C-alpha positions in Angstrom: 77.5 65.0 142.9 79.9 67.7 143.9 80.9 71.3 143.0 84.1 71.8 141.0 86.0 75.0 140.1 87.9 75.0 136.8 90.3 77.7 135.6 90.5 78.1 131.9 93.5 79.3 129.8 92.5 82.9 130.3 92.4 82.6 134.1 88.6 82.7 134.3 87.1 80.4 137.0 84.0 78.4 136.1 82.0 76.8 138.8 80.2 73.5 137.8 78.0 70.9 139.5 79.4 67.6 138.3 78.6 63.9 138.8 81.1 61.1 138.8 80.3 57.7 137.2 82.1 54.6 136.0 82.4 53.6 132.3 84.1 50.3 131.6 85.9 50.5 135.0 87.0 54.0 134.4 85.9 57.0 136.5 84.4 59.7 134.4 82.6 63.0 135.1 79.5 64.7 133.5 78.5 68.3 134.0 75.0 68.6 135.6 74.8 72.4 135.8 76.9 75.6 135.4 76.4 77.8 138.5 79.1 80.4 137.7 76.5 83.1 137.4 75.2 82.6 140.9 76.5 84.7 143.9 79.4 83.1 145.7 77.5 82.5 148.9 74.9 80.5 147.0 77.7 78.5 145.3 79.2 77.7 148.7 75.8 76.7 150.1 75.2 74.3 147.2 78.7 72.8 147.7 78.0 72.2 151.4 74.6 70.7 150.7 76.0 68.3 148.2 78.6 67.3 150.9 75.7 66.5 153.2 76.4 69.3 155.6 73.5 70.7 157.6 72.5 74.2 156.4 71.0 76.8 158.8 69.5 80.1 157.9 71.1 83.2 159.1 68.2 83.8 161.5 68.9 80.5 163.2 71.4 82.2 165.6 72.6 85.6 166.6 76.1 86.9 167.6 75.9 88.0 171.2 79.6 88.7 171.9 82.8 89.4 170.0 86.4 89.8 171.2 89.6 90.5 169.3 91.7 87.3 169.1 94.2 87.2 166.2 96.6 89.8 167.7 96.5 88.1 171.0 97.2 84.8 169.3 100.2 86.3 167.6 101.8 87.5 170.8 101.0 84.4 172.8 102.4 82.2 170.1 105.6 84.2 170.1 105.9 83.9 173.8 105.4 80.2 173.6 108.0 79.8 170.9 110.5 81.9 173.1 109.7 79.6 176.0 108.8 82.7 178.0 107.8 80.5 181.1 111.4 79.3 181.3 112.6 82.9 181.1 110.4 83.9 184.0 111.8 80.9 185.9 110.4 78.2 188.2 107.4 78.8 190.4 103.7 78.5 190.4 100.9 81.0 191.1 98.7 83.5 189.3 101.4 86.2 189.4 103.2 84.5 186.5 100.1 84.6 184.4 99.5 88.2 185.3 103.0 89.1 184.3 102.6 87.4 180.9 99.3 89.2 180.4 101.0 92.5 181.3 103.8 91.9 178.8 101.3 91.0 176.1 99.1 94.0 176.9 102.1 96.3 176.7 102.7 95.2 173.1 99.0 95.2 172.1 97.6 98.2 173.8 100.0 100.0 176.2 98.2 101.9 178.9 98.2 102.6 182.7 97.7 99.6 185.0 94.2 100.8 185.8 93.3 101.0 182.1 95.0 97.7 181.4 93.0 95.9 184.2 89.7 97.1 182.7 90.7 96.3 179.1 92.0 92.8 179.5 88.6 91.2 179.0 87.9 93.2 175.8 90.0 90.7 173.9 90.8 87.0 174.5 93.9 88.1 176.4 92.4 87.6 179.9 90.9 84.3 178.9 94.2 83.0 177.4 96.1 83.5 180.7 93.2 82.8 183.0 93.1 86.3 184.5 89.5 87.3 183.8 88.0 90.0 186.0 91.3 91.1 187.3 91.9 94.3 189.4 94.6 97.0 189.4 95.8 95.7 192.8 96.4 92.2 191.3 98.5 93.7 188.5 100.6 95.7 191.1 101.2 92.5 193.1 102.4 90.8 189.8 104.8 93.7 189.3 106.2 93.3 192.8 106.6 89.6 192.1 108.4 90.4 188.8 110.9 92.9 190.1 112.1 90.5 192.9 113.0 88.0 190.1 114.6 90.5 187.8 118.3 89.5 188.5 117.5 85.8 187.8 115.5 86.6 184.6 118.3 88.8 183.2 120.8 86.1 184.0 118.8 83.6 181.9 118.4 86.1 179.0 122.2 86.8 179.1 123.0 83.0 179.1 120.7 82.6 176.1 122.0 85.6 174.0 125.4 87.0 175.2 128.4 85.0 174.0 131.9 84.9 175.4 134.2 87.2 173.4 131.1 88.7 171.8 129.7 92.2 171.7 127.8 93.8 174.5 125.9 97.0 173.5 124.9 99.5 176.2 123.2 102.9 176.1 121.3 105.1 178.5 118.2 107.2 178.1 115.7 109.1 180.3 111.9 109.3 180.8 109.9 111.8 182.7 107.8 111.1 185.8 104.5 112.5 186.7 104.2 113.6 190.4 106.9 114.3 193.0 106.8 111.2 195.3 109.2 108.8 193.6 112.7 108.9 195.2 114.3 108.0 191.8 112.8 111.0 190.1 115.1 114.1 190.2 115.9 117.1 188.0 118.2 116.0 185.2 118.8 116.2 181.5 115.6 115.3 179.6 115.9 113.5 176.3 112.2 113.8 175.8 112.1 117.6 175.7 110.4 117.9 179.1 113.1 119.8 181.2 110.4 121.0 183.7 109.6 117.4 184.6 111.4 115.1 187.1 113.4 112.4 185.3 114.6 108.8 185.8 117.4 107.3 183.7 117.5 103.7 182.5 120.2 101.9 180.6 119.7 98.8 178.5 122.2 96.0 177.7 121.6 94.2 174.4 123.4 91.5 172.4 125.1 92.4 169.1 121.8 92.3 167.1 119.9 94.5 169.5 118.0 92.0 171.6 117.5 93.5 175.1 118.9 91.4 177.9 119.0 93.6 181.0 118.0 97.1 182.2 118.9 99.2 185.2 117.2 102.3 186.5 119.0 105.4 187.9 118.2 108.7 189.4 117.5 111.4 186.8 120.6 113.4 187.6 123.0 110.4 187.2 125.6 111.1 184.5 126.0 108.6 181.7 129.6 107.5 182.5 128.6 106.9 186.2 126.4 104.0 185.1 129.0 102.0 183.2 130.8 100.5 186.1 127.6 98.8 187.3 127.2 97.3 183.9 130.7 96.0 183.8 130.2 94.4 187.2 126.9 92.9 186.1 128.4 91.4 182.9 131.3 89.8 184.8 129.8 88.8 188.1 126.1 88.2 187.4 126.4 87.0 183.8 129.7 85.2 184.3 131.4 86.5 181.2 135.2 86.9 181.4 135.8 88.2 177.9 133.6 90.7 176.0 133.7 93.7 173.7 131.8 96.5 175.4 130.3 99.1 173.0 129.2 102.5 174.2 128.7 106.0 172.7 131.2 108.9 173.0 129.3 110.4 176.0 129.2 107.0 177.8 132.8 105.8 177.7 134.7 108.8 179.0 138.4 108.6 179.9 137.7 107.9 183.6 135.5 105.0 182.5 138.1 103.6 180.1 140.6 103.7 183.0 138.2 101.4 184.9 138.5 98.7 182.2 142.0 98.0 183.5 140.3 96.3 186.5 138.4 94.0 184.1 141.0 91.9 182.4 139.6 90.4 179.2 137.2 93.3 178.7 137.8 95.3 175.5 135.8 98.4 174.4 134.7 100.4 171.4 133.6 104.1 171.5 134.1 107.3 169.6 135.9 110.6 170.3 134.1 113.9 171.0 134.6 116.9 168.7 137.1 118.6 171.1 139.3 115.5 170.9 139.2 115.7 167.1 140.5 119.2 167.2 143.4 118.2 169.5 144.3 115.3 167.1 144.4 117.7 164.2 146.4 120.3 166.0 149.0 117.6 166.9 149.2 116.5 163.3 148.0 113.0 164.0 144.7 113.4 162.1 145.6 114.3 158.5 142.5 115.4 156.7 144.3 115.2 153.3 144.1 111.4 153.6 140.3 111.6 153.0 141.0 112.8 149.4 141.6 109.2 148.4 139.4 107.2 150.8 136.6 107.7 153.4 138.3 105.6 156.1 141.8 105.0 157.5 143.4 103.8 160.7 146.0 105.7 162.6 147.6 106.0 166.0 148.4 108.9 168.3 150.6 109.5 171.4 147.5 111.1 173.0 145.9 107.6 173.0 148.7 105.1 173.6 148.1 101.4 173.0 144.8 102.2 171.2 143.6 102.0 167.7 141.9 105.0 166.0 139.8 104.7 162.9 138.9 108.0 161.1 135.8 108.1 158.9 134.2 110.9 156.8 130.7 110.7 155.6 129.8 113.4 152.9 126.1 113.1 153.5 126.6 113.7 157.3 128.9 116.7 156.5 126.2 118.2 154.3 123.5 117.8 157.0 125.7 119.3 159.7 126.6 122.3 157.5 123.0 123.0 156.8 122.1 122.7 160.4 124.9 125.1 161.4 123.7 127.6 158.8 120.1 127.4 160.2 121.3 127.9 163.7 123.5 130.9 162.8 120.6 132.5 161.0 118.2 131.9 163.9 120.8 133.3 166.4 121.4 136.4 164.2 117.7 137.1 164.0 117.4 136.9 167.8 120.4 139.1 168.3 119.0 141.7 165.9 115.9 141.9 168.1 118.0 142.6 171.1 120.1 145.1 169.2 116.9 147.0 168.1 115.8 147.1 171.7 119.2 148.8 172.6 118.9 151.3 169.8 115.4 152.2 170.8 116.5 152.9 174.3 114.3 150.1 175.8 117.5 148.3 177.0 120.5 150.3 178.2 122.4 148.7 181.1 125.4 146.7 179.8 124.9 143.9 182.3 121.2 143.4 181.3 122.2 143.5 177.7 124.8 140.8 178.4 122.2 138.6 180.1 119.8 138.9 177.2 122.5 138.2 174.7 123.7 135.2 176.7 120.3 133.6 176.6 120.2 134.1 172.8 123.6 132.7 171.9 123.3 129.7 174.2 119.8 128.8 173.0 121.2 127.3 169.8 124.8 126.8 171.2 126.3 129.2 168.8 128.3 131.4 171.3 131.6 130.2 169.9 130.8 131.5 166.4 130.0 135.2 167.4 132.2 138.2 168.3 130.4 140.5 170.7 130.9 144.1 171.7 128.7 145.0 174.7 128.6 148.2 176.9 126.0 150.5 178.3 123.6 151.5 175.4 125.7 149.5 172.9 125.5 146.1 171.3 127.5 145.1 168.2 128.1 141.6 166.9 129.4 139.7 163.9 129.9 136.1 162.9 133.4 134.7 163.5 134.1 133.3 160.1 137.4 131.7 161.2 135.6 129.8 163.9 133.0 128.6 161.5 135.6 127.5 158.9 137.5 125.6 161.6 134.5 123.7 162.8 133.2 123.1 159.2 136.5 121.4 158.3 135.5 118.6 160.7 131.9 118.2 159.3 131.0 114.6 158.6 134.2 113.4 160.4 134.2 111.0 163.3 136.9 108.8 164.9 136.3 105.4 166.4 138.5 104.6 169.4 139.1 101.0 170.6 141.3 98.7 172.6 140.4 95.7 170.5 143.5 94.2 168.7 143.5 94.3 164.9 143.7 90.5 164.6 140.4 90.3 166.6 138.3 92.9 164.8 139.6 94.6 161.6 139.3 98.3 160.8 136.0 98.1 158.9 134.3 95.9 161.5 135.3 98.2 164.3 133.2 100.9 162.6 130.3 98.5 162.0 130.4 97.4 165.7 130.1 101.0 166.9 127.2 101.6 164.5 125.3 98.7 166.0 124.4 101.1 168.8 121.7 102.4 166.5 119.8 99.2 167.3 119.7 100.1 171.0 118.5 103.7 170.1 115.8 102.1 168.0 114.7 100.1 171.0 114.5 103.3 173.1 112.3 105.0 170.5 110.0 102.0 170.4 109.8 101.7 174.2 109.2 105.4 174.7 107.0 106.6 171.9 105.0 104.7 169.3 105.6 101.2 170.6 105.4 100.4 174.3 104.9 103.9 175.7 107.2 103.6 178.8 106.5 107.3 179.4 105.1 109.0 181.2 105.7 107.1 184.5 103.0 107.5 187.1 104.3 105.1 189.8 105.3 106.6 193.1 107.6 104.0 194.6 111.1 103.0 193.5 110.3 99.2 193.1 107.2 99.9 191.0 109.2 102.2 188.7 111.8 99.6 188.3 109.2 96.9 187.7 107.4 99.1 185.1 110.6 99.7 183.1 111.6 96.0 183.4 108.2 95.0 182.1 108.6 97.3 179.1 112.0 95.7 178.4 110.5 92.2 178.5 107.8 93.4 176.1 110.5 94.9 173.8 112.2 91.5 173.9 109.1 89.7 172.7 108.3 92.5 170.2 111.9 92.3 168.8 111.4 88.7 167.8 108.0 89.4 166.3 109.4 92.3 164.2 112.3 90.1 163.1 110.1 87.2 162.1 107.6 89.4 160.2 110.2 91.3 158.1 108.8 90.0 154.9 105.3 91.5 155.8 106.7 94.8 157.1 108.3 97.9 155.4 111.7 96.5 156.5 114.8 94.9 155.1 114.4 91.1 155.0 118.1 90.5 155.5 120.8 92.2 157.6 123.6 93.4 155.2 125.5 95.4 157.8 128.4 92.9 157.8 129.1 93.5 154.1 128.2 97.1 153.2 130.5 100.1 153.2 131.1 100.8 157.0 131.1 104.6 156.4 128.6 105.3 153.7 125.1 106.1 154.9 122.7 103.2 154.9 120.5 102.9 151.8 117.4 100.7 151.4 118.0 97.7 149.2 116.3 97.4 145.8 114.1 94.7 147.3 112.8 96.9 150.0 112.4 99.9 147.6 110.3 97.7 145.4 108.2 96.5 148.4 107.6 100.1 149.6 106.6 101.2 146.1 104.2 98.4 145.4 103.1 98.1 149.1 102.9 94.4 148.5 105.2 91.4 149.1 106.5 89.2 146.3 103.5 86.9 147.0 101.1 89.8 146.5 100.2 90.2 150.2 99.7 93.8 151.5 102.6 95.3 153.5 102.1 97.0 156.9 104.0 98.6 159.7 104.2 96.6 162.9 101.2 98.2 164.6 99.2 98.0 161.4 99.8 94.3 161.1 98.6 93.8 164.7 95.5 95.8 164.0 94.8 93.6 161.0 95.2 90.5 163.1 92.8 91.9 165.7 90.0 91.6 163.1 90.2 87.9 163.7 87.6 87.7 166.5 86.1 85.0 168.7 82.3 85.3 168.4 79.7 83.9 170.9 76.7 82.8 168.9 73.3 82.0 170.5 70.8 79.5 169.1 67.0 80.0 169.4 67.0 77.3 172.0 69.3 79.5 174.2 72.4 77.3 173.7 75.6 79.1 172.7 78.7 78.2 170.8 81.9 80.0 169.8 82.9 80.7 166.2 86.3 82.2 165.3 86.6 84.5 162.2 88.3 82.8 159.3 91.7 84.2 158.7 92.5 85.7 155.3 95.7 85.0 153.4 97.8 87.8 155.1 96.6 86.8 158.6 97.3 83.1 157.9 100.8 83.9 156.7 101.6 86.1 159.7 100.5 83.4 162.1 102.4 80.7 160.2 105.6 82.7 160.4 105.4 83.0 164.2 104.7 79.3 164.6 107.9 78.6 162.7 110.1 80.7 165.1 
């Protein structure tokens, strides 16, 4: 006898106990009992008993330990598929296992090294890499081991992902440092809104789809353009690439940097012009805004930029946002100036020099000084908005110009714009590393090698996480295909109908629930390894059975 489930035409499932027998040489079945009305656990118990399996009452054992396992399994499987051991390079010793555990921990539960050391045994992570009962000092030794091998590891990543004549994306960001001991930490521009903190800068090289390949750390006061020459040297000498297209933002590839490209034959570049350069082009008559009446993109040349291609683009959505922001800043500045004006009229502020200092703070707060006319003297403050200045600036709203040395027969006009926009992939990596993802900040390390090791560790974690996100796109609130090579290069990116449908239903086409990346990891973490103890004192391990979503997520990673 056996238990059989039958679905009728209305989709209702009936559970039957059936017996097989032979009639004239043919196998037939007879129904012994209908157990549909019984609870599911009893139905399963009957099925197991009919199969001859031993049944134990729930009181026959107790769960004495439970550790999260599914999320660890996902990260470890990804690292195995990426051949992470080969990326780290040859060599034996526990430091390799500690480094892999640190990378995995940075993805699963980013924390300080002290907190990481105490938390490794809370999941199966320590057991997986054989680093149970580790200490903070052991993790620091692993970081020292890693930073010594950084050049070789980056070279292997570059060989795997950077192609001759392909794109190399580069961008720089900063992170704040706690304490004052680190020699790399200096006063500098804070991109985290922490100007009172010491800063370090770090720049990441990625391939054309945003996979991180290399990272360099600089003092917090280092200007963006000053870091580019190091990257050019690294790409040519360390990575052995003779021909690439280097893509950097408008603040990165300044004219002095572009002049350095002459020393790197075979290296081309793509960047954008700053707003001041746009005004010069318009004044010279090279940038004719009337051409935007018929199209949103056109290519032109200028004597100001000989032997270069210029591609002008106008995005109406961007123009609208910039106009709204300017209006808000003008209103906020006007409100602040009126407060100073009232103080002057009330006699609380009289000296012209002091009035000028107060006004300077106000108009520079929102960078609106160029749009105001001021009249300041002892006991007097008058101001008005310079309408002509506002009109002149607003005429360039939504306008940007891509500047490149790449010949037209190598990359056409539209693809030049698409290549520049790929920098958003690097910016997305920065956001993931610094905030909700890997939490590179704040940095607590005091020595330069440890700071470099910490940031390199975060980059390696981002490398693994990139592949996980890419593989899991069908289960995340993300596009499942990259349409950047075919869509309008100027128009703002819009979600596809497929992803709109997925976000509205919050389910995949197969009916599985959709998550964000961290949410999916938390879901997988509910797959636990449980230690069960029998009345005799013997113990055994039992892993939680995965549901449909968890099974699909792990299957996807196994197919990487």
